[in-house]
Structure formats: structure tokens, C-alpha cells
N, C-alpha and C positions, 0 to 999 in steps of 0.2 A: 383843645381839651378832648381827651378818647370818650366817647360813647360809653356808655355801661350797657351791658345786655339789659333786654327787655325782662320783667316780669317775666316766669312762666305762670299762666294761667291753668287750671285745671278744673276742668268743667263734668259735673255728675253728669254724664248723658250717654246714652246707649241707643236710643231712636235714630235709626241711619239717616231721615231727612234732615234730623236735627244735627248729627254731626257734620253733615256735607255743609250747612249754613253757618256751624262755627268754622270749619276749616278755610271757608271763603273769606272770615272774618281775622284769620291767622292765630285762632286755637287750636293746637294741634292735638292734646292732652285730654284724656277723657279717661272717667274714673266709674269702674264697675263697682258697687259697692256689697260687698256680700258678709258684712258686720251685721250679725243680728242677734246673736246668742248672749243673753244674759242682759240686753240692752235694753230691753221692755222695764226690766226690775231697775236696774241702774238708773235709767232716766225719768223713772215715775214721777210725775208733777211739775218735768220738766217741759217747755215748750221747743222738744227736739224732734227730729226724724227719723226713722228707722225703714231702711230700705232692704230688699231681698233680691239682690242683683241675681241672674241666673249665669251658668256656664254658657249659653246661646248666645246673651247679649255680650258678653266678655269676647267671645270668638267673633261675632260679625265687626266688633270696632276694630279689632286686631286684625282684622281682614280688609281695613279699609284703606289705601294708599294715602300715605301724609298722616295719617293719624296714630299715635302714641299712647295705647290702653296700659291704664291702669288698675290694678285690684286691691282693695280695702280687704283684708282677710278678717276672720273671728281673731280673738286673741287668742294664745298660745294654748293647746289643748291637743287631746288624741286623734283630733281631727285635720290638725293642720297639714301632717304631713299628706293626706290625700287633697286638701285644698290646694296647695303648693304645687303636686304632680298634674292635678285637674287644669289650673291657672295657667300652667306651662304648655300643658298640651294644648290649649285654645291660642294660644302667640301671645300672652301676656308680656309686656316689655318691661315693667316695675309693680314690683310686690310690695305692699306696705302691711308691717306688722301692728294693731292696735293693743292698746291695754297693756303694756311692757310695764312689768313690775319688776324686773331685775335682767344683770346681765347674762345671768345662764339662760332667761328666754331667747336674748338676743342671739345667743351663741346656738342654740337648738334651732334656730328660724333658719340661721345663714347655713346652717349644716343642711337643711333640708332642701335649700335653693341652690346649692353648691354653686354657685357662679354662672346658673343657667341663663339667669335675666337680673337687672337691678333690684336691689333689695333696700327696703329703709324702715323707720321705725316711727309710729307716732309717740311722743311724750304727753303724756295725758293722764298721769296719776302721781301722788305725791311720792311716792317709791321710787319712781322713775327720774322725778327730778332729784332727789335724794342720791342716785347712784349713776346719773349723767355723765362723770367723768369715765367711770368704769364702762358704760354703754358707749363711749365715745371710742375706746379703744379698739372696737370692732370695726371692720371695712365696709361701712354704711354709704350706699350711693345718695339717699335722702334721709333728712329727720325733720319732722311735723310735730310741731305743740299744737294738741288739741284742746282750745281753750274751752269748750262746753264741759268736756269731761273732767277736765281737770279743775274746773268752778266746784264741780261735783265732790271731786276726790278733797279738794281743800274745805270743803264745807262753807264755799262762799254764795254770795246770791249773783254776783256779776260775773262775766267773763273776763273784765276788763281787770280784775283785781289781781291777779297774775302777773299782768303786764305793768299794772302801778307798783306793785308792791316790789318791783327789781328781780320777780324770781325768773321770768321768760328769759331777763339780759343774764343770770348765771347759769341759765341752761345752755344759750346760746355761745357763750363764751368757750363753753366746752367742746362745742363739735367745729369741725375743719371737714366738709363734705361738699360735694358739689351741688348739692339740691337744700337749701332750709328753707322753711316757711311755717307760715302760721296763722291762725285766725281764719279770716275769708273776706273776700270783698264782692262789691257790686257796682252798680255804674257810678259813676264819680259823684254826681251831684243827689246820690241816695244816702241810704243808711239811716238805722235809727236803731237805739235812742243815739249812737254817736255817730255822727257823719264819717263818710266812706273816707275823705280827704283827712281825717285824723288817724284813722286806721292806718292807710298806704303809708302816712309820715312816720307812725313807729315800724311799720315793717321796714322802710329805707333805712332809718336809724338802726336798727339791729342787724342790717346787711341780709335781709331776707332775699333769697331767690325766686320764691314760687309761693305760690297764693291757690288756695280753692277758690271757685267764685260759689259763694253761697247761696243757700237755697232761695233768697230772697231775689236774686240776681235774675232767675226767669220771669218773676214777677215784675220787676222793674224795668228789665229790658222791652216787655213786651209793648209794641207799636212803635219801637226806635229802631234805627239802621245800627246792626250789631257792628259791622267793622267800624264805624265811626265812633262806636262807644269804647271798643277795645283799644281805637287809636287815641282816645281821649285820656285812656287811664295809662297808655304806656308813656305819651308823651308828657302826662304828669310826672310819673315815674322818672324820667330823664331830668325832670326838673328839678325835681326833690335832690339827686345826685350832685347837683351843682349848687345847694345851700352852704354857706358857709357855718363855722360850729355855732356860731352865735345863733344864725336862723335856726338850726338844728335844735339849739338848747332851747329855744323861744319855744318853737312849735312840742317840743315835749312838756314843756310846763303846762300850755294850752290842753295836752292830753291830760295830763292829770288833774288840771282843776276840773275837767269835762267827766272824766271818770269818777273823783273822788265826790261830784255832784249826783252820779248817777248810783255811786255807793250809796250815798247818805239819805237819797229817797227811798230806800231798800225795796228798790224795785227789781225782781228777778229778772235777770238778761241773758240772753241766749239770743245765737247765731245760725 
């Protein structure tokens, strides 16, 4: 049986010594987060995180041997052309445009990038889900479904709602891109209120090829051997690829049951 590729783990990290430790654990992709415009108002009342990464942080990661630097920009606006130019000058490898609402925005973004690095979008609005097929017509390298903001856009209380309803699966079916991902992972035996194993099972079912290491990862990994924990995730990823159709359906039913219980509890859930 052919071994599938490991899932690409993308870590929000800019501190050089932490990047070096992650590289030793075979985590090679690192996100510098520039998205902050409108985020405080949009995510008010939600337990989320706002970062203001810097140009120097992006440049430092880009210069590290073996590291692939990613940058999440602000949503499209008058500032986007300048952000793209600055990130390119800093040596970025992959740019992500968040909060997309139309195919026209994707077209403008790609014109700014002009093929000078890999480019992707984050699907995290009701509008982007509606026009996913149109967005898919553009030559994107990466597509990510941002479950926190999508939850807010849809007026839901749980990030799992879009997964349980089948909306994420509909979006996934539109895209044939090298890198597709959603949500975020932590260490394999953690994850609240949904165990990490349930989440990674859904990622496998939907044919994901990448994911973010979510903010709880840094807390959950403390005191553990990072290479061993990364290997556990990748070993489980390989195990999931060998499931039968019946086993995939069984695990999906378990996810739906767990997601339904969380939804019924009226607990606001973010990652």
C-alpha cells in the first residue's frame, strides 16, 4: 500500500529558538500573522486571538534554513498591495488572504502577487462559501477554511456547526489545490471540547493536506518531547488513510454525535 503524504503542520511562531526546535521536530512551516484590521470588533465576545506580526519577524523566519514562511495578510483593502510587496521583500513563501467575500477579491489579490510566491485564500465568510466554485476557478496554491470566523459569519455558537452541517464538505468539493486545510490540531490526546482525534479524522475524510497547529498546542505541548508528539500525529494520519469506507462512516457518525451534543449545550466554542 502506498504511503500517503504526511499532513503539513503550520505553526504560528516567529521566535528563532522556537522555530529551530520545531524544525528539529520536522515542522517546517511557520505563520507570521498580520491580520488585525477589524478583527477586534468582528470577534468581540468570542474567545479568539489577535496577533500583530511584524515585518522583521517574517524576514527572520524566511531567512532560516529549512523554514517555509507563511504570512496571513489583512483582508483585501487599500493596504493590500503594500502588504504583499513588503512580505515579498521579506522573502515570504506563501501568502494567505483572509475574509474573502467574492471572486473579484481573489482576482485582485492574485494580480498583486503576480506569481512571485505561492498564494492562497481563507474561506471564512458566508459569502465565500456561496461563491466557492467561482473562487476555485483561480490558480490558487492553498485554500483554508477558517472555522472561527465562519462560525461568526453564519451566526452559530460552535465552530463544528459548519462541519456537521456538510457546508465544509460542499466547499471542499469545489477545490482541487495542492494544499487544503481547515480548523487546527493540538497534541493527539488533547483537544477540548472535541478530542483532537475526532478533528483529525474529519480532516482525513475531507482530504485535507495541511492544518494549523492551534493556539492550545503551545500549552498542550509544554513539558513534552516535540518530535515524539509530531510523530504521533503523523503516525495516526497514516493510520487514518488505511480505514475502510465503513470505518470512515462510523467515525463520521461519532463526530456528528459529539458535535450535536456540543451544539445542544449552547456552549460557545472556538479554537
